[in-house]
N, C-alpha and C positions, 0 to 999 in steps of 0.2 A: 122446432121443430120437434115434428109429431116421429114416434118408429112409422111408423105408414110414410111417409113422407120419406124417411132414410130409407127404407126396404126400397120403394119407386126408385131414387135413385140412384143407388146397387143395380138394380136390374138395370137397368138407364143403359151406367156405365159399363156393366160386361154387353148387353148387347154388342152395341159401337164398338169393344174393343172383339170381339168377332162377325165384325165384315167381312167381308170382304179386305183383304191389302189395296185390291185397285181405287177401290172406290176410296178410302182412307187419304189417296195420296193428296199431297197437295202442291199444287207448280209452285216452282223456288221463283223468289225477288232477285233478281240481281241486280246491285245499285253499281254503277261507274266510281270507280274508284284510280283517280287521278293520283300518278305517282307524284312522291315528295322532290322538293328540286333539286338538282346536283350543281355543285359548286364551280366546278367547271363544263363549259359547254363542246368541249372539245371533246374529253370522258364521254360525254350522250353520246355524241353524232358514232365517236367508234364502238360503241354500244349495241345503237342499232346496225352500224353496219353488218356487226359481227353476229349480230340476231339475225340479219337478212339475208345469212349466208346459209342457216341452218334451216331442215326442210318443214315447211308447216301442210301441216297434218290438219287435214278434216276428214268427219267419223265414216265410212264406208262400208261394202259388204267384200266378205273375203273372195277366193272362188269359185265357189260352191257356192255362193249368195247364203252364207250359212256365216249369224252373226257369231260372234265368237263367245262363251258362257250360256247361248240359249240352243237346247236340243234340237236338233233337224225337221222333226215332229213341229215346231209351232211357231218353223221361220214360214213368215207375209199372215200371223194370226195376230191377232188386236189382244193387247195382253189382256184385259177386262176380260176375254171365254178364260175359262178354267180347265183344268189337266194339267198329267201330267206331267213332266217336265226332268233330266233328270241333270246333272254335273257328273264330268267322269265316265259317262255311263251308270250310272244308280238312281234309280228311281225312287223318285221323291213325290206323294203326294200330299196337293194343299192343306187338306182336313183331311182328317182323322176320322175314324167311325165310330169315336166315342164320344164326338161334339165338339171336341177341344179343338185349337189352331193349331199347326203346327208350319213353323216357315217351309215357303218354297227357296230352296239354294238360293240357285240363278236367276227368279225372279227378284224378293227380295234386294239382296244386295245388288252394287252397281255392280252393272254388266262391263264385261271389258270390247272394246268393239275394234273390230279389226281394222288398224292405218292403212288402209292402203292406196287414200288421192295424200299426193303429197303436190305441194308447189315450191320450187327452186328457183333464185336468185342464179344468173347466168357469173362467173367467177371476177373480181375486180382485177381491170388490167390499170396497170403502168405505159406510157408512152415517154421519148422521151421527155416533153415537158414536165411532166410530175415527179418524173427520176428526177432528174437537176434540182426541181421545188425541194423534196426531200434531200438530199446529199445538204440543199445551203441550210436545210435544219442544223441536219444533224453536224457536218461543224458546228454549229451552234453551242449547242444539247447536249453531245457526248462528250470524249473525254480520247485523247490517244490514236492510235493508228490505226484505220478498218478498213477493209480491200474488197469494194463492188466484185460478182463477178456474174457468171450464167449471161444472160439474158438483159439484167438491166448494164451489164456493164458493155454488152453488147450495141444499143437504142443509146447510151450516156453517149458509147465512140463514136464507133465508125458502120452504126446502120442509123442512122434516123427515122424512118418506120418501123419500127422496130416495138412488139409491146411485149409485155410480160405479164401471165398473172399474181408473180410475186420476188420481192427484191433479198437477195444472196448478197447481201453484208458481216461480213467474217472482222470478230476484232483482234488485232495480231497478238493481243496478250493473253488468246485462250481462255477468261476465267468466264464463271458464272453471273462476274461485278456486271462484265460489257454486257451476260445475255437479256439480264435486266433491264440494263441502259436502253438497248435496244428498243425491250416491249413499253420502256416506260415512250420513246419516241415514239414509236405507231397509234398509243395513244393520242398522243399529243398531236401526230398529225392527223388523225379522224380516221383511223385507218387500219386493218385487221391485224392484228396481235400476229395472226398463220400468216400475214400478207409478208411478212420480212422472215428472215429466215438465216443462220447463223450456222446452223447444223453442219451448214460444206467445209468445214474448218478441215472435217476429215477429209479430204480427198485432195487439197490443197498440200495440207503435210504430208501427205507421201508422196509427193516432187522433192525430189532432190534439189539443194540448192530455190530452194521458189523465194527467200528471203531477195534473190539478187533479179527476180522478176516482177520488179514493184515497181509502178508507174504512179508521178501527183496526178489526179484527176481532179479531187478539189479542195482545197487548203480555207476552215472554216478560221475562229477563233479560238476557239479551244482541239479543233478532234479536224487530222488531215483524214482524208479519199482518197484512197491507191485504187486504178486496177492494173489488171494482169494487163505484160505486155503482148506480143502476136503468139511468140514461145508456149506460153505458160498459157493464154486463153487454151490455142490448137490442144497442151499434152489432157486439162482438165479434161477437154471434150470426147477426148474416145479413146475409153471406155466402153459410153454406154450410146455415142455415137450413132444418134434419132435422129429423125428426118431432120427434124429442127435443129441438133448439134450441126450436121452439115451444113447447112445452106449459112453457118451463122461462119463456121471455114470456109467455106466458098470465101465467103461475104470481105473474109479478116483478109484473107489472101489477096484479094481483089481489092480493096483498100491500101494493107502492104506494097503493091504494087502499082501504085499512082502517086502515095501520100512518101515512099524511100523509106518507110519503118523498117529497122532490119528486124528479122528473124530466122532461127535459129532450124533451116528446111532439113540437115543433117540426123539434127532431135528429132524434131518432127516422126520426119519415117521410120525411122529407129526405132522410137517408141509402136509407131503404128504395125511394121513390120514384126516387134517383140508380142505384142499382142498374142491370147490362143486365139485359135480355132476356132470358128461356130460351125454350129449347120445352119445359122438362119443364112439364109440365101439374102434377104434383104440389108440386110446387115453387110454378108460380106462384098456386095457390089457396091457400098453405101463405104465401108473400107477402100474397096481396089480407087472408084471414084476418088474419095480426099488423095489417095497416093501418089494418080498420075497428077492433080493438080501441085502437090506439091515437089513435085519431078518440073514443072512447066515452071 
């Protein structure tokens, strides 16, 4: 190749490099990449459901209809229209007067897009049939003794139509190994790990004599699942006593009246009256309603 050809090629390369960045953009080609197969189908289901509970985001505009990382003066302008833009209030010119190109920072680098449009999946719900199926699996997969409390206990015990968004299942040993085993159970059952909760043991252990207030609910080949007595169930509800908690307590008192299950009304009444006063009028009304039901 002659020197003239080399000089011409060099000049052509220089002209290409000095062109407007917008003219150099090449649309990306995205190929579909299939995930590798997993060993356990249940693990895939669990992962999919965990992902489904997370927000799905799509690009959008912020409340001022400005895209983050782009000067407000450029909002709505085509990228091909050249002009000044700024990042953090500092002006930057796309091309210097000496003919050498300078990067337009907020244009040449990837832009941050405000994620305002989100879609979420409704929380997972457990009815009596699903709770009983989970307890059956727990009896075959877990080891030792476990306690079911909260809405899960209500549905499996005295309130057939009750549903709950999570399951409060507590290992009586209080070990970290039990917590990990419960997570493994959730994966095997193809339910989100956050849908099973063992942290409620803190509240159970604050109740004096709680171990004497357990009744066998399910006995499997490896694990035994207990439920609380009516007395312990109500005691665990007293401190928060939300509207749902009150409904559970009233339904339980009605159930005990029909099934003649024993409960310590005196202890429940004393614990309720010993609670600190509250400025929440709705809470005070719920406490008064429950106290009246306990007396009757």
